[in-house]
N, CA, C and O atoms as CSV, one atom per row, in Angstrom:
chain,resi,resn,atom,element,x,y,z
A,1,UNK,N,N,-14.794,74.913,91.932
A,1,UNK,CA,C,-14.506,73.526,92.273
A,1,UNK,C,C,-14.290,73.433,93.775
A,1,UNK,O,O,-13.559,74.231,94.362
A,2,UNK,N,N,-14.924,72.464,94.376
A,2,UNK,CA,C,-14.833,72.278,95.821
A,2,UNK,C,C,-13.666,71.356,96.149
A,2,UNK,O,O,-13.463,70.337,95.489
A,3,UNK,N,N,-12.910,71.719,97.162
A,3,UNK,CA,C,-11.809,70.856,97.603
A,3,UNK,C,C,-12.386,69.555,98.149
A,3,UNK,O,O,-13.590,69.440,98.378
A,4,UNK,N,N,-11.515,68.593,98.350
A,4,UNK,CA,C,-11.862,67.268,98.861
A,4,UNK,C,C,-12.607,66.403,97.852
A,4,UNK,O,O,-13.139,65.355,98.218
A,5,UNK,N,N,-12.654,66.814,96.610
A,5,UNK,CA,C,-13.222,65.950,95.583
A,5,UNK,C,C,-12.157,64.958,95.133
A,5,UNK,O,O,-10.975,65.289,95.041
A,6,UNK,N,N,-12.595,63.755,94.859
A,6,UNK,CA,C,-11.673,62.720,94.369
A,6,UNK,C,C,-11.595,62.848,92.853
A,6,UNK,O,O,-12.598,62.758,92.145
A,7,UNK,N,N,-10.376,63.060,92.382
A,7,UNK,CA,C,-10.158,63.425,90.982
A,7,UNK,C,C,-9.535,62.282,90.195
A,7,UNK,O,O,-8.648,61.570,90.668
A,8,UNK,N,N,-10.038,62.137,88.972
A,8,UNK,CA,C,-9.427,61.249,87.988
A,8,UNK,C,C,-8.884,62.124,86.862
A,8,UNK,O,O,-9.641,62.844,86.211
A,9,UNK,N,N,-7.570,62.063,86.633
A,9,UNK,CA,C,-6.971,62.765,85.504
A,9,UNK,C,C,-7.049,61.858,84.291
A,9,UNK,O,O,-6.859,60.647,84.401
A,10,UNK,N,N,-7.330,62.449,83.122
A,10,UNK,CA,C,-7.410,61.640,81.907
A,10,UNK,C,C,-6.682,62.342,80.774
A,10,UNK,O,O,-6.946,63.507,80.477
A,11,UNK,N,N,-5.762,61.618,80.145
A,11,UNK,CA,C,-5.019,62.123,78.992
A,11,UNK,C,C,-5.153,61.109,77.861
A,11,UNK,O,O,-5.177,59.900,78.092
A,12,UNK,N,N,-5.239,61.624,76.631
A,12,UNK,CA,C,-5.344,60.742,75.464
A,12,UNK,C,C,-4.641,61.377,74.281
A,12,UNK,O,O,-4.684,62.592,74.089
A,13,UNK,N,N,-3.994,60.535,73.492
A,13,UNK,CA,C,-3.485,60.946,72.192
A,13,UNK,C,C,-3.946,59.917,71.172
A,13,UNK,O,O,-4.219,58.767,71.516
A,14,UNK,N,N,-4.030,60.336,69.923
A,14,UNK,CA,C,-4.452,59.430,68.858
A,14,UNK,C,C,-3.305,58.530,68.406
A,14,UNK,O,O,-3.526,57.425,67.911
A,15,UNK,N,N,-2.083,59.018,68.584
A,15,UNK,CA,C,-0.909,58.229,68.202
A,15,UNK,C,C,-0.053,58.001,69.433
A,15,UNK,O,O,-0.201,58.686,70.446
A,16,UNK,N,N,0.835,57.042,69.336
A,16,UNK,CA,C,1.672,56.697,70.481
A,16,UNK,C,C,2.733,57.772,70.695
A,16,UNK,O,O,3.880,57.620,70.274
A,17,UNK,N,N,2.337,58.856,71.352
A,17,UNK,CA,C,3.200,60.008,71.579
A,17,UNK,C,C,3.359,60.205,73.086
A,17,UNK,O,O,2.581,60.915,73.724
A,18,UNK,N,N,4.389,59.556,73.638
A,18,UNK,CA,C,4.618,59.609,75.087
A,18,UNK,C,C,4.843,61.036,75.580
A,18,UNK,O,O,4.409,61.393,76.676
A,19,UNK,N,N,5.522,61.852,74.771
A,19,UNK,CA,C,5.799,63.236,75.174
A,19,UNK,C,C,4.480,63.998,75.343
A,19,UNK,O,O,4.289,64.701,76.334
A,20,UNK,N,N,3.586,63.856,74.385
A,20,UNK,CA,C,2.292,64.550,74.465
A,20,UNK,C,C,1.479,64.063,75.662
A,20,UNK,O,O,0.876,64.872,76.367
A,21,UNK,N,N,1.457,62.758,75.899
A,21,UNK,CA,C,0.729,62.222,77.058
A,21,UNK,C,C,1.330,62.755,78.355
A,21,UNK,O,O,0.601,63.178,79.252
A,22,UNK,N,N,2.646,62.736,78.453
A,22,UNK,CA,C,3.302,63.241,79.665
A,22,UNK,C,C,3.053,64.727,79.856
A,22,UNK,O,O,2.856,65.179,80.985
A,23,UNK,N,N,3.059,65.498,78.770
A,23,UNK,CA,C,2.774,66.935,78.869
A,23,UNK,C,C,1.354,67.175,79.370
A,23,UNK,O,O,1.125,68.039,80.215
A,24,UNK,N,N,0.401,66.403,78.842
A,24,UNK,CA,C,-0.976,66.549,79.314
A,24,UNK,C,C,-1.047,66.263,80.815
A,24,UNK,O,O,-1.621,67.045,81.572
A,25,UNK,N,N,-0.463,65.142,81.242
A,25,UNK,CA,C,-0.525,64.777,82.659
A,25,UNK,C,C,0.190,65.798,83.539
A,25,UNK,O,O,-0.270,66.089,84.643
A,26,UNK,N,N,1.301,66.340,83.066
A,26,UNK,CA,C,2.010,67.377,83.826
A,26,UNK,C,C,1.119,68.597,84.023
A,26,UNK,O,O,1.042,69.144,85.123
A,27,UNK,N,N,0.444,69.022,82.954
A,27,UNK,CA,C,-0.460,70.178,83.048
A,27,UNK,C,C,-1.658,69.883,83.956
A,27,UNK,O,O,-2.089,70.747,84.719
A,28,UNK,N,N,-2.187,68.671,83.870
A,28,UNK,CA,C,-3.321,68.301,84.722
A,28,UNK,C,C,-2.902,68.249,86.184
A,28,UNK,O,O,-3.646,68.689,87.060
A,29,UNK,N,N,-1.718,67.716,86.453
A,29,UNK,CA,C,-1.200,67.692,87.828
A,29,UNK,C,C,-1.013,69.104,88.363
A,29,UNK,O,O,-1.334,69.378,89.520
A,30,UNK,N,N,-0.498,69.998,87.533
A,30,UNK,CA,C,-0.314,71.394,87.956
A,30,UNK,C,C,-1.661,72.018,88.302
A,30,UNK,O,O,-1.777,72.732,89.299
A,31,UNK,N,N,-2.673,71.755,87.488
A,31,UNK,CA,C,-4.017,72.294,87.737
A,31,UNK,C,C,-4.557,71.788,89.079
A,31,UNK,O,O,-5.085,72.563,89.877
A,32,UNK,N,N,-4.418,70.488,89.315
A,32,UNK,CA,C,-4.957,69.948,90.566
A,32,UNK,C,C,-4.161,70.462,91.764
A,32,UNK,O,O,-4.732,70.694,92.830
A,33,UNK,N,N,-2.848,70.642,91.599
A,33,UNK,CA,C,-2.037,71.208,92.688
A,33,UNK,C,C,-2.484,72.633,93.001
A,33,UNK,O,O,-2.645,72.996,94.167
A,34,UNK,N,N,-2.681,73.435,91.964
A,34,UNK,CA,C,-3.087,74.832,92.145
A,34,UNK,C,C,-4.454,74.945,92.811
A,34,UNK,O,O,-4.733,75.917,93.513
A,35,UNK,N,N,-5.298,73.948,92.586
A,35,UNK,CA,C,-6.660,73.996,93.119
A,35,UNK,C,C,-6.854,73.078,94.326
A,35,UNK,O,O,-7.985,72.828,94.744
A,36,UNK,N,N,-5.749,72.578,94.885
A,36,UNK,CA,C,-5.804,71.719,96.076
A,36,UNK,C,C,-6.762,70.547,95.923
A,36,UNK,O,O,-7.546,70.254,96.825
A,37,UNK,N,N,-6.694,69.884,94.785
A,37,UNK,CA,C,-7.557,68.737,94.518
A,37,UNK,C,C,-6.792,67.440,94.758
A,37,UNK,O,O,-5.581,67.379,94.546
A,38,UNK,N,N,-7.493,66.417,95.196
A,38,UNK,CA,C,-6.884,65.128,95.496
A,38,UNK,C,C,-7.027,64.188,94.313
A,38,UNK,O,O,-8.133,63.769,93.969
A,39,UNK,N,N,-5.907,63.860,93.694
A,39,UNK,CA,C,-5.907,62.950,92.550
A,39,UNK,C,C,-5.873,61.514,93.072
A,39,UNK,O,O,-4.963,61.129,93.806
A,40,UNK,N,N,-6.876,60.734,92.681
A,40,UNK,CA,C,-6.924,59.331,93.096
A,40,UNK,C,C,-6.632,58.380,91.938
A,40,UNK,O,O,-6.260,57.229,92.164
A,41,UNK,N,N,-6.798,58.850,90.698
A,41,UNK,CA,C,-6.477,58.045,89.526
A,41,UNK,C,C,-5.874,58.930,88.452
A,41,UNK,O,O,-6.302,60.067,88.255
A,42,UNK,N,N,-4.861,58.391,87.748
A,42,UNK,CA,C,-4.253,59.050,86.589
A,42,UNK,C,C,-4.335,58.068,85.436
A,42,UNK,O,O,-3.701,57.013,85.462
A,43,UNK,N,N,-5.115,58.414,84.428
A,43,UNK,CA,C,-5.286,57.528,83.280
A,43,UNK,C,C,-4.739,58.188,82.031
A,43,UNK,O,O,-4.944,59.382,81.810
A,44,UNK,N,N,-4.049,57.417,81.220
A,44,UNK,CA,C,-3.620,57.906,79.919
A,44,UNK,C,C,-3.711,56.752,78.938
A,44,UNK,O,O,-3.480,55.595,79.289
A,45,UNK,N,N,-4.051,57.086,77.710
A,45,UNK,CA,C,-4.161,56.038,76.704
A,45,UNK,C,C,-3.989,56.599,75.307
A,45,UNK,O,O,-4.085,57.804,75.075
A,46,UNK,N,N,-3.732,55.686,74.385
A,46,UNK,CA,C,-3.627,56.004,72.971
A,46,UNK,C,C,-4.869,55.433,72.315
A,46,UNK,O,O,-5.188,54.258,72.499
A,47,UNK,N,N,-5.575,56.257,71.549
A,47,UNK,CA,C,-6.765,55.764,70.864
A,47,UNK,C,C,-7.495,56.881,70.167
A,47,UNK,O,O,-7.203,58.060,70.370
A,48,UNK,N,N,-8.435,56.504,69.352
A,48,UNK,CA,C,-9.221,57.464,68.592
A,48,UNK,C,C,-10.256,58.143,69.475
A,48,UNK,O,O,-10.909,57.498,70.295
A,49,UNK,N,N,-10.397,59.444,69.300
A,49,UNK,CA,C,-11.415,60.200,70.012
A,49,UNK,C,C,-12.817,59.936,69.498
A,49,UNK,O,O,-13.788,60.459,70.045
A,50,UNK,N,N,-12.933,59.126,68.450
A,50,UNK,CA,C,-14.244,58.766,67.908
A,50,UNK,C,C,-14.643,57.353,68.311
A,50,UNK,O,O,-15.581,56.780,67.757
A,51,UNK,N,N,-13.924,56.796,69.280
A,51,UNK,CA,C,-14.170,55.430,69.757
A,51,UNK,C,C,-14.543,55.483,71.235
A,51,UNK,O,O,-13.758,55.959,72.056
A,52,UNK,N,N,-15.726,55.001,71.575
A,52,UNK,CA,C,-16.137,55.016,72.986
A,52,UNK,C,C,-15.853,53.691,73.680
A,52,UNK,O,O,-16.272,53.483,74.819
A,53,UNK,N,N,-15.148,52.803,73.007
A,53,UNK,CA,C,-14.833,51.496,73.568
A,53,UNK,C,C,-13.382,51.439,74.067
A,53,UNK,O,O,-12.780,50.367,74.126
A,54,UNK,N,N,-12.839,52.590,74.418
A,54,UNK,CA,C,-11.464,52.638,74.923
A,54,UNK,C,C,-11.444,52.209,76.390
A,54,UNK,O,O,-12.392,52.444,77.138
A,55,UNK,N,N,-10.341,51.578,76.777
A,55,UNK,CA,C,-10.229,51.068,78.146
A,55,UNK,C,C,-10.316,52.174,79.193
A,55,UNK,O,O,-10.948,51.991,80.233
A,56,UNK,N,N,-9.691,53.314,78.931
A,56,UNK,CA,C,-9.713,54.411,79.895
A,56,UNK,C,C,-11.113,54.948,80.130
A,56,UNK,O,O,-11.494,55.242,81.263
A,57,UNK,N,N,-11.874,55.074,79.058
A,57,UNK,CA,C,-13.264,55.548,79.162
A,57,UNK,C,C,-14.100,54.550,79.951
A,57,UNK,O,O,-14.858,54.937,80.841
A,58,UNK,N,N,-13.964,53.269,79.627
A,58,UNK,CA,C,-14.724,52.240,80.343
A,58,UNK,C,C,-14.336,52.201,81.820
A,58,UNK,O,O,-15.193,52.017,82.685
A,59,UNK,N,N,-13.041,52.376,82.109
A,59,UNK,CA,C,-12.581,52.372,83.496
A,59,UNK,C,C,-13.160,53.553,84.266
A,59,UNK,O,O,-13.600,53.396,85.405
A,60,UNK,N,N,-13.162,54.750,83.643
A,60,UNK,CA,C,-13.751,55.927,84.312
A,60,UNK,C,C,-15.231,55.710,84.593
A,60,UNK,O,O,-15.726,56.105,85.648
A,61,UNK,N,N,-15.941,55.083,83.655
A,61,UNK,CA,C,-17.357,54.817,83.875
A,61,UNK,C,C,-17.557,53.874,85.059
A,61,UNK,O,O,-18.474,54.063,85.858
A,62,UNK,N,N,-16.700,52.860,85.172
A,62,UNK,CA,C,-16.809,51.947,86.320
A,62,UNK,C,C,-16.483,52.673,87.624
A,62,UNK,O,O,-17.130,52.436,88.644
A,63,UNK,N,N,-15.476,53.563,87.596
A,63,UNK,CA,C,-15.155,54.347,88.791
A,63,UNK,C,C,-16.339,55.204,89.216
A,63,UNK,O,O,-16.649,55.301,90.404
A,64,UNK,N,N,-16.998,55.823,88.246
A,64,UNK,CA,C,-18.162,56.665,88.545
A,64,UNK,C,C,-19.295,55.821,89.134
A,64,UNK,O,O,-19.906,56.201,90.133
A,65,UNK,N,N,-19.566,54.687,88.513
A,65,UNK,CA,C,-20.637,53.804,88.989
A,65,UNK,C,C,-20.397,53.358,90.420
A,65,UNK,O,O,-21.337,53.226,91.204
A,66,UNK,N,N,-19.128,53.124,90.760
A,66,UNK,CA,C,-18.775,52.644,92.100
A,66,UNK,C,C,-18.528,53.791,93.082
A,66,UNK,O,O,-18.092,53.568,94.212
A,67,UNK,N,N,-18.813,55.034,92.634
A,67,UNK,CA,C,-18.660,56.224,93.485
A,67,UNK,C,C,-17.228,56.395,93.989
A,67,UNK,O,O,-17.014,56.790,95.135
A,68,UNK,N,N,-16.254,56.099,93.138
A,68,UNK,CA,C,-14.839,56.218,93.498
A,68,UNK,C,C,-14.254,57.574,93.108
A,68,UNK,O,O,-13.185,57.947,93.590
A,69,UNK,N,N,-14.949,58.318,92.235
A,69,UNK,CA,C,-14.459,59.634,91.801
A,69,UNK,C,C,-15.607,60.637,91.813
A,69,UNK,O,O,-16.780,60.274,91.712
A,70,UNK,N,N,-15.231,61.915,91.939
A,70,UNK,CA,C,-16.201,63.009,91.912
A,70,UNK,C,C,-15.965,63.945,90.739
A,70,UNK,O,O,-16.854,64.703,90.349
A,71,UNK,N,N,-14.762,63.887,90.179
A,71,UNK,CA,C,-14.358,64.869,89.180
A,71,UNK,C,C,-13.398,64.224,88.190
A,71,UNK,O,O,-12.472,63.514,88.583
A,72,UNK,N,N,-13.626,64.478,86.890
A,72,UNK,CA,C,-12.701,64.078,85.836
A,72,UNK,C,C,-12.079,65.363,85.302
A,72,UNK,O,O,-12.797,66.294,84.936
A,73,UNK,N,N,-10.750,65.421,85.255
A,73,UNK,CA,C,-10.047,66.598,84.756
A,73,UNK,C,C,-9.296,66.210,83.485
A,73,UNK,O,O,-8.516,65.257,83.467
A,74,UNK,N,N,-9.552,66.974,82.420
A,74,UNK,CA,C,-8.929,66.739,81.121
A,74,UNK,C,C,-8.333,68.042,80.602
A,74,UNK,O,O,-8.717,69.125,81.042
A,75,UNK,N,N,-7.394,67.932,79.667
A,75,UNK,CA,C,-6.820,69.128,79.030
A,75,UNK,C,C,-7.920,69.887,78.307
A,75,UNK,O,O,-8.090,71.087,78.520
A,76,UNK,N,N,-8.663,69.205,77.461
A,76,UNK,CA,C,-9.837,69.751,76.794
A,76,UNK,C,C,-10.748,68.581,76.455
A,76,UNK,O,O,-10.312,67.430,76.447
A,77,UNK,N,N,-11.995,68.874,76.178
A,77,UNK,CA,C,-12.950,67.780,76.019
A,77,UNK,C,C,-12.671,66.909,74.798
A,77,UNK,O,O,-13.173,65.788,74.720
A,78,UNK,N,N,-11.884,67.400,73.846
A,78,UNK,CA,C,-11.543,66.554,72.706
A,78,UNK,C,C,-10.644,65.399,73.132
A,78,UNK,O,O,-10.497,64.425,72.394
A,79,UNK,N,N,-10.036,65.500,74.325
A,79,UNK,CA,C,-9.252,64.372,74.828
A,79,UNK,C,C,-10.182,63.230,75.206
A,79,UNK,O,O,-9.792,62.065,75.136
A,80,UNK,N,N,-11.400,63.548,75.604
A,80,UNK,CA,C,-12.381,62.500,75.894
A,80,UNK,C,C,-12.950,61.951,74.585
A,80,UNK,O,O,-12.872,60.753,74.312
A,81,UNK,N,N,-13.525,62.852,73.783
A,81,UNK,CA,C,-14.150,62.430,72.517
A,81,UNK,C,C,-14.028,63.510,71.467
A,81,UNK,O,O,-13.974,64.700,71.777
A,82,UNK,N,N,-13.986,63.080,70.226
A,82,UNK,CA,C,-14.055,63.978,69.080
A,82,UNK,C,C,-15.347,63.735,68.310
A,82,UNK,O,O,-15.427,63.998,67.110
A,83,UNK,N,N,-16.327,63.245,68.995
A,83,UNK,CA,C,-17.647,62.979,68.431
A,83,UNK,C,C,-18.663,63.512,69.438
A,83,UNK,O,O,-18.691,63.081,70.591
A,84,UNK,N,N,-19.488,64.445,68.998
A,84,UNK,CA,C,-20.393,65.137,69.916
A,84,UNK,C,C,-21.372,64.185,70.603
A,84,UNK,O,O,-21.628,64.321,71.800
A,85,UNK,N,N,-21.920,63.228,69.861
A,85,UNK,CA,C,-22.886,62.302,70.457
A,85,UNK,C,C,-22.223,61.456,71.539
A,85,UNK,O,O,-22.805,61.233,72.600
A,86,UNK,N,N,-21.005,60.985,71.270
A,86,UNK,CA,C,-20.293,60.182,72.267
A,86,UNK,C,C,-19.960,61.018,73.502
A,86,UNK,O,O,-20.099,60.550,74.632
A,87,UNK,N,N,-19.518,62.263,73.278
A,87,UNK,CA,C,-19.206,63.126,74.417
A,87,UNK,C,C,-20.460,63.383,75.265
A,87,UNK,O,O,-20.417,63.282,76.491
A,88,UNK,N,N,-21.563,63.713,74.608
A,88,UNK,CA,C,-22.789,64.016,75.354
A,88,UNK,C,C,-23.277,62.794,76.124
A,88,UNK,O,O,-23.729,62.920,77.262
A,89,UNK,N,N,-23.192,61.621,75.520
A,89,UNK,CA,C,-23.604,60.389,76.207
A,89,UNK,C,C,-22.719,60.155,77.434
A,89,UNK,O,O,-23.220,59.842,78.513
A,90,UNK,N,N,-21.401,60.306,77.265
A,90,UNK,CA,C,-20.470,60.113,78.375
A,90,UNK,C,C,-20.722,61.149,79.476
A,90,UNK,O,O,-20.763,60.807,80.658
A,91,UNK,N,N,-20.889,62.404,79.084
A,91,UNK,CA,C,-21.131,63.483,80.035
A,91,UNK,C,C,-22.397,63.232,80.843
A,91,UNK,O,O,-22.401,63.413,82.061
A,92,UNK,N,N,-23.457,62.821,80.186
A,92,UNK,CA,C,-24.709,62.528,80.890
A,92,UNK,C,C,-24.546,61.355,81.846
A,92,UNK,O,O,-25.091,61.365,82.949
A,93,UNK,N,N,-23.798,60.350,81.422
A,93,UNK,CA,C,-23.533,59.199,82.284
A,93,UNK,C,C,-22.788,59.639,83.543
A,93,UNK,O,O,-23.122,59.213,84.649
A,94,UNK,N,N,-21.786,60.486,83.371
A,94,UNK,CA,C,-21.023,60.978,84.525
A,94,UNK,C,C,-21.931,61.791,85.449
A,94,UNK,O,O,-21.869,61.645,86.670
A,95,UNK,N,N,-22.772,62.647,84.867
A,95,UNK,CA,C,-23.690,63.463,85.684
A,95,UNK,C,C,-24.617,62.587,86.518
A,95,UNK,O,O,-24.881,62.892,87.682
A,96,UNK,N,N,-25.114,61.496,85.929
A,96,UNK,CA,C,-26.009,60.587,86.660
A,96,UNK,C,C,-25.355,60.065,87.932
A,96,UNK,O,O,-26.032,59.824,88.931
A,97,UNK,N,N,-24.031,59.892,87.891
A,97,UNK,CA,C,-23.303,59.388,89.057
A,97,UNK,C,C,-22.700,60.515,89.894
A,97,UNK,O,O,-21.939,60.259,90.826
A,98,UNK,N,N,-23.038,61.751,89.564
A,98,UNK,CA,C,-22.556,62.882,90.343
A,98,UNK,C,C,-21.123,63.286,90.049
A,98,UNK,O,O,-20.487,63.955,90.863
A,99,UNK,N,N,-20.608,62.886,88.889
A,99,UNK,CA,C,-19.230,63.196,88.519
A,99,UNK,C,C,-19.218,64.378,87.557
A,99,UNK,O,O,-19.912,64.382,86.541
A,100,UNK,N,N,-18.418,65.372,87.900
A,100,UNK,CA,C,-18.280,66.573,87.085
A,100,UNK,C,C,-17.070,66.408,86.171
A,100,UNK,O,O,-16.084,65.776,86.552
A,101,UNK,N,N,-17.141,66.975,84.967
A,101,UNK,CA,C,-16.020,66.987,84.029
A,101,UNK,C,C,-15.497,68.413,83.937
A,101,UNK,O,O,-16.260,69.349,83.699
A,102,UNK,N,N,-14.185,68.572,84.128
A,102,UNK,CA,C,-13.568,69.889,84.038
A,102,UNK,C,C,-12.496,69.856,82.956
A,102,UNK,O,O,-11.618,68.993,82.947
A,103,UNK,N,N,-12.592,70.815,82.051
A,103,UNK,CA,C,-11.581,71.012,81.021
A,103,UNK,C,C,-10.643,72.116,81.500
A,103,UNK,O,O,-11.078,73.241,81.746
A,104,UNK,N,N,-9.360,71.796,81.630
A,104,UNK,CA,C,-8.377,72.768,82.103
A,104,UNK,C,C,-8.343,73.982,81.178
A,104,UNK,O,O,-8.181,75.114,81.635
A,105,UNK,N,N,-8.498,73.743,79.877
A,105,UNK,CA,C,-8.498,74.848,78.919
A,105,UNK,C,C,-9.860,75.531,78.826
A,105,UNK,O,O,-10.026,76.496,78.080
A,106,UNK,N,N,-10.825,75.034,79.577
A,106,UNK,CA,C,-12.117,75.698,79.688
A,106,UNK,C,C,-12.955,75.714,78.430
A,106,UNK,O,O,-13.789,76.601,78.254
A,107,UNK,N,N,-12.748,74.744,77.545
A,107,UNK,CA,C,-13.469,74.787,76.276
A,107,UNK,C,C,-14.664,73.842,76.245
A,107,UNK,O,O,-14.883,73.152,75.250
A,108,UNK,N,N,-15.425,73.808,77.312
A,108,UNK,CA,C,-16.621,72.981,77.301
A,108,UNK,C,C,-17.876,73.831,77.126
A,108,UNK,O,O,-18.917,73.564,77.727
A,109,UNK,N,N,-17.752,74.857,76.291
A,109,UNK,CA,C,-18.887,75.735,76.015
A,109,UNK,C,C,-19.717,75.186,74.863
A,109,UNK,O,O,-19.273,74.291,74.143
A,110,UNK,N,N,-20.904,75.714,74.691
A,110,UNK,CA,C,-21.781,75.305,73.599
A,110,UNK,C,C,-21.122,75.564,72.246
A,110,UNK,O,O,-21.242,74.748,71.332
A,111,UNK,N,N,-20.427,76.695,72.113
A,111,UNK,CA,C,-19.757,76.990,70.839
A,111,UNK,C,C,-18.700,75.940,70.518
A,111,UNK,O,O,-18.589,75.495,69.375
A,112,UNK,N,N,-17.928,75.545,71.521
A,112,UNK,CA,C,-16.910,74.530,71.278
A,112,UNK,C,C,-17.565,73.212,70.897
A,112,UNK,O,O,-17.105,72.529,69.982
A,113,UNK,N,N,-18.643,72.849,71.596
A,113,UNK,CA,C,-19.342,71.600,71.277
A,113,UNK,C,C,-19.911,71.644,69.865
A,113,UNK,O,O,-19.855,70.650,69.141
A,114,UNK,N,N,-20.456,72.787,69.470
A,114,UNK,CA,C,-20.985,72.913,68.121
A,114,UNK,C,C,-19.873,72.717,67.098
A,114,UNK,O,O,-20.050,71.998,66.115
A,115,UNK,N,N,-18.723,73.357,67.328
A,115,UNK,CA,C,-17.595,73.203,66.409
A,115,UNK,C,C,-17.082,71.775,66.394
A,115,UNK,O,O,-16.708,71.264,65.337
A,116,UNK,N,N,-17.058,71.132,67.529
A,116,UNK,CA,C,-16.646,69.738,67.610
A,116,UNK,C,C,-17.555,68.890,66.736
A,116,UNK,O,O,-17.089,68.029,65.990
A,117,UNK,N,N,-18.839,69.136,66.831
A,117,UNK,CA,C,-19.821,68.400,66.032
A,117,UNK,C,C,-19.666,68.727,64.550
A,117,UNK,O,O,-19.608,67.825,63.714
A,118,UNK,N,N,-19.600,69.979,64.236
A,118,UNK,CA,C,-19.574,70.432,62.852
A,118,UNK,C,C,-18.342,69.922,62.109
A,118,UNK,O,O,-18.431,69.517,60.950
A,119,UNK,N,N,-17.196,69.944,62.780
A,119,UNK,CA,C,-15.946,69.589,62.108
A,119,UNK,C,C,-15.621,68.108,62.144
A,119,UNK,O,O,-14.778,67.656,61.370
A,120,UNK,N,N,-16.249,67.347,62.998
A,120,UNK,CA,C,-15.825,65.966,63.128
A,120,UNK,C,C,-16.875,64.952,62.717
A,120,UNK,O,O,-16.531,63.797,62.464
A,121,UNK,N,N,-18.128,65.334,62.640
A,121,UNK,CA,C,-19.145,64.347,62.318
A,121,UNK,C,C,-20.337,65.055,61.694
A,121,UNK,O,O,-21.299,65.402,62.380
A,122,UNK,N,N,-20.263,65.262,60.392
A,122,UNK,CA,C,-21.291,66.034,59.682
A,122,UNK,C,C,-22.696,65.484,59.893
A,122,UNK,O,O,-23.664,66.245,59.888
A,123,UNK,N,N,-22.816,64.181,60.078
A,123,UNK,CA,C,-24.148,63.601,60.231
A,123,UNK,C,C,-24.815,64.036,61.525
A,123,UNK,O,O,-26.033,63.919,61.665
A,124,UNK,N,N,-24.037,64.534,62.467
A,124,UNK,CA,C,-24.609,64.932,63.755
A,124,UNK,C,C,-24.969,66.406,63.830
A,124,UNK,O,O,-25.475,66.859,64.856
A,125,UNK,N,N,-24.720,67.174,62.760
A,125,UNK,CA,C,-25.084,68.585,62.825
A,125,UNK,C,C,-26.585,68.747,62.982
A,125,UNK,O,O,-27.059,69.799,63.411
A,126,UNK,N,N,-27.331,67.715,62.637
A,126,UNK,CA,C,-28.791,67.786,62.797
A,126,UNK,C,C,-29.183,67.898,64.269
A,126,UNK,O,O,-30.307,68.300,64.570
A,127,UNK,N,N,-28.289,67.555,65.189
A,127,UNK,CA,C,-28.566,67.699,66.623
A,127,UNK,C,C,-28.961,69.139,66.928
A,127,UNK,O,O,-29.761,69.388,67.830
A,128,UNK,N,N,-28.404,70.090,66.178
A,128,UNK,CA,C,-28.648,71.488,66.467
A,128,UNK,C,C,-29.721,72.102,65.573
A,128,UNK,O,O,-29.981,73.302,65.665
A,129,UNK,N,N,-30.340,71.313,64.723
A,129,UNK,CA,C,-31.409,71.834,63.852
A,129,UNK,C,C,-32.705,72.014,64.605
A,129,UNK,O,O,-33.702,72.442,64.024
């Protein structure tokens, strides 16, 4: 990760759990501090990981379109989405605008994506056929 990138932190829980949201943001802040990254936005929200119509997701997309951020940092990619098709669509959209997504827990591998697909949306397992 290159320094001087403008970072958007994103935290999400499915239920209204302030402690979990605060813990995610604390860990994300620690990561950005350790890596000398500049946080320009901190977003947190309550909502389903299978819904792409969340305000935080839409706001990040607008930030990317307007070239306001270079990097999105999340605890793990399931905080963005628990649906493989939605995650891939969002990821591609961010790439088009030059925005990188970083998972602090480092679970953005193909195996993790396959498991995300397999366990959360059986109809999408055909993506890997």
